LUMMIDO-849287 format. One line per 4 residues: number of its first residue (from 1); their letters; for each residue x, y, z negated of C-alpha. Coordinates in steps of 0.25 Angstrom, whole numbers. Layout:
NUM	a	X:Y:Z  ... .
//
This chain:
1	xxxx	23:-16:-89  9:-8:-93  2:-15:-105  -9:-24:-102 .
5	xxxx	-4:-25:-88  2:-39:-81  8:-40:-68  10:-50:-59 .
9	xxxx	16:-53:-45  12:-61:-33  18:-65:-17  5:-70:-10 .
13	xxxx	5:-74:5  19:-65:6  15:-52:-1  19:-49:-16 .
17	xxxx	6:-42:-24  6:-39:-37  -7:-41:-49  -9:-33:-62 .
21	xxxx	-19:-35:-71  -22:-27:-83  -26:-34:-96  -30:-28:-108 .
25	xxxx	-19:-17:-115  -15:-15:-127  -24:-1:-130  -33:6:-125 .
29	xxxx	-45:3:-114  -42:-10:-107  -37:-9:-93  -42:-20:-83 .
33	xxxx	-37:-22:-67  -40:-34:-60  -33:-37:-45  -43:-41:-36 .
37	xxxx	-41:-50:-22  -35:-36:-17  -24:-33:-26  -32:-21:-29 .
41	xxxx	-36:-18:-43  -46:-12:-52  -42:0:-59  -55:8:-66 .
45	xxxx	-45:11:-78  -31:13:-69  -36:26:-60  -23:31:-60 .
49	xxxx	-17:20:-50  -16:22:-36  -16:9:-27  -8:11:-14 .
53	xxxx	-5:4:-3  6:5:5  4:0:19  17:-1:29 .
57	xxxx	14:3:43  13:-9:53  25:-13:62  28:-3:71 .
61	xxxx	40:-9:80  42:-4:92  56:-11:99  55:1:111 .
65	xxxx	49:12:102  55:26:109  47:36:102  49:41:87 .
69	xxxx	48:31:74  38:40:72  29:35:83  30:22:81 .
73	xxxx	16:15:82  10:1:77  14:-9:86  4:-22:90 .
77	xxxx	10:-31:80  7:-17:68  -6:-16:71  -11:-31:70 .
81	xxxx	-2:-32:59  -9:-20:55  -23:-25:56  -20:-37:49 .
85	xxxx	-14:-31:35  -26:-23:34  -36:-32:37  -31:-37:25 .
89	xxxx	-30:-28:18  -45:-29:18  -44:-43:16  -37:-37:2 .
93	xxxx	-50:-25:1  -39:-15:0  -45:-2:1  -37:10:-3 .
97	xxxx	-46:25:-2  -36:30:8  -26:26:17  -13:37:22 .
101	xxxx	-2:34:33  11:39:37  8:46:50  17:37:58 .
105	xxxx	9:31:68  13:17:62  9:20:51  -5:27:56 .
109	xxxx	-9:14:63  -7:7:51  -16:16:43  -26:15:55 .
113	xxxx	-29:0:56  -28:0:40  -38:8:41  -46:4:51 .
117	xxxx	-46:-10:42  -49:-4:27  -60:4:33  -54:18:32 .
121	xxxx	-47:29:35  -30:33:34  -25:47:32  -9:51:37 .
125	xxxx	-2:58:27  14:63:31  21:59:20  17:44:22 .
129	xxxx	27:47:34  42:38:33  47:46:21  38:41:11 .
133	xxxx	42:39:-1  35:40:-16  36:56:-15  25:55:-4 .
137	xxxx	18:45:-10  15:50:-24  12:64:-16  0:55:-11 .
141	xxxx	-5:49:-21  -7:64:-26  -14:68:-14  -24:56:-12 .
145	xxxx	-33:51:-25  -35:42:-18  -34:26:-29  -31:18:-17 .
149	xxxx	-20:24:-7  -14:15:6  -5:23:13  4:19:24 .
153	xxxx	19:23:30  32:17:30  43:8:26  54:10:20 .
157	xxxx	44:21:12  33:13:7  43:3:2  51:13:-6 .
161	xxxx	40:19:-11  34:7:-16  46:2:-23  46:16:-30 .
165	xxxx	34:15:-36  36:1:-38  49:-3:-40  46:-15:-31 .
169	xxxx	56:-20:-21  48:-23:-8  47:-21:8  34:-16:15 .
173	xxxx	33:-23:28  27:-18:40  12:-17:37  14:-23:23 .
177	xxxx	5:-16:12  7:-13:-3  0:-11:-13  4:-2:-25 .
181	xxxx	-2:3:-38  2:18:-40  2:25:-52  5:39:-49 .
185	xxxx	7:46:-61  17:36:-64  22:36:-48  23:19:-51 .
189	xxxx	16:8:-46  15:-7:-46  15:-16:-31  2:-24:-33 .
193	xxxx	5:-32:-19  14:-30:-5  10:-38:7  15:-38:23 .
197	xxxx	6:-39:34  9:-54:33  -1:-54:22  -13:-51:32 .
201	xx	-11:-65:41  -13:-75:30 .
//
């Protein structure tokens, strides 16, 4: 843990939230962050840190589906759940600079619902298709100068990528979302919170 850093971890209504506070370092200029109600941080002195939201697509399980798996859209329940989680993100004051999504319909529809509630646009990126991992994430970060990025994609890709960044053991449910602080220079991150869709019903 960096000098002057204090971390804590707690569970909140079925979601996991890790909170970090910065206090006076032993030497040099003071760096302070304050966790606000949406779980974000003021980072005036920590410009290199990127907020990365991992949003898994909503439910797309069709028992009688006969077409290609890649073509599966969200179910009615999947769409409803996504509207609920997107409204929850608005209440948290989540505001990424950019939303990127896998081109597969179930992910693209998820991104469109999130973008509608957050009043912003989304863009497809083939790197977020199944098979996404740390190498593809590094490319996305390198090609996008956003300080806060939301990516919409698939499992088990997101779980593996978050674990590689943070060392955390976790499972991202359908329509679940995780926030990770990423330091692009070290390729390491810290899991700040992880919420399943049921959190939006509370």
